[in-house]
C-alpha positions, 0 to 999 in steps of 0.5 A: 538507461535502456527502455523496456516494455512488459505486458500485463502479468509478465514477470520482470524478475523472480525472487532468488534470481541474480541482480544486475539492474534496477528499474525506473517506472515510466508508466504502468503498474508493478507489484512487488511480492515476497514468499512467506510462511503463508505463501506469496504476499504483496509488499507494494504496488508501484507506479510511474516515477518509482524505483524497484530492484535497486537493493539486490543490485547495490548489495550484489545479492539475489533478488529478495522479491518477485516483480510483476507488471500488473498492466502494460508497463514501460521501465528504464533499466538502471545500472549501478553507475546510473543509479548514482547520477540519475537517482541519488544526485537528483532531488526530485527522484531521490525524494520519491525513492526514499519514500518508496523504500521506507514503505517497502521496508515497513511492509516487509517487516510486518509480513515477516514478523507477524503471525497473521494469516492471509484474509479469507475470501469471504464476501469476495466478488465472483470470478469472471473472465471479465475483470469486475469493476467497483466504486469504493467510497470513503466517508467520515462520520465526525458529526457522530462523535461531535469532533470538529474536523473537516468532513471527508468524502472521497471516491478511491481511484487508486490502490493501495489507498494509504491513510495516515496522520499529520500534526496541525499546520504540517504537511505530509511527512517525507517518510510517509506516502499517504493519499489521505492525511488526517490532522490530529491535535491531541489524542493521536489515535492515528499513526503517521503511517496507519493503514491502507485500502487495497485489493488482494486475493479477489476482494478489497481489504484494509491492511495495517501499516504498522500503526501503534493502535491499529484499526477496527474494521466491521468490529475486527481489530486489525493490528500487529498486536492483534496478530492480524494485519489485514481483513476483507471488506464486504460488498456494501457498507463497512465500518472503519475506526482508526485507533482505539475502538472508541476513537472519534476517527470513524468512517464508512467504506462502501464497496459497490459493484458496477455493471 
């Protein structure tokens, strides 16, 4: 494999280009985006240990998405023969690859099959030459619904930050790539891949991950059935309810601008 380096905001490949290799991320961050009726939409952001660009190489078809380095990034290029020996035959890399692949397929399907509009830039932080810094805190409110559940209080340090369900006594599913796994005993308001917190179009958003019931964000229903798969978060405190509107899985998301 050959090592390559890309600068921040440098395009690694464009949608429609000829496919010749896949890429294994050594360090850095890569955005995968596709063109839709509503313009360029992000399918995923990938970090160290993850793989992209393999489908076009395997199927010998033009690139179906655009890959861009979001920060200085180092990758190893992989040809078809190396993909078999370095990925498929290595269980550690195969597990990560399959989870990443399922995530991309789900997001691409949502973007291509929903009538959702991209979120309006309401409450977006002002654009400055210096990239703004924020603290995002996720806090559960199980006490308000008398649900006996371990409290959740976490500061989000990576994006996207994914939330999903696990059954009692089980671990995170290999088909899910969740950063916060919430056990559900009976009601099943939460889907295995439920939603994620991300930063897009200059502001933080909550994006549905193809969940069965969706979520309620500041009173707005976010789901495929509602025709809106993402909605912006405001500076300050926001409300998040996972599942039905009266679900006990209630949270606050506080977005705080830092100096």
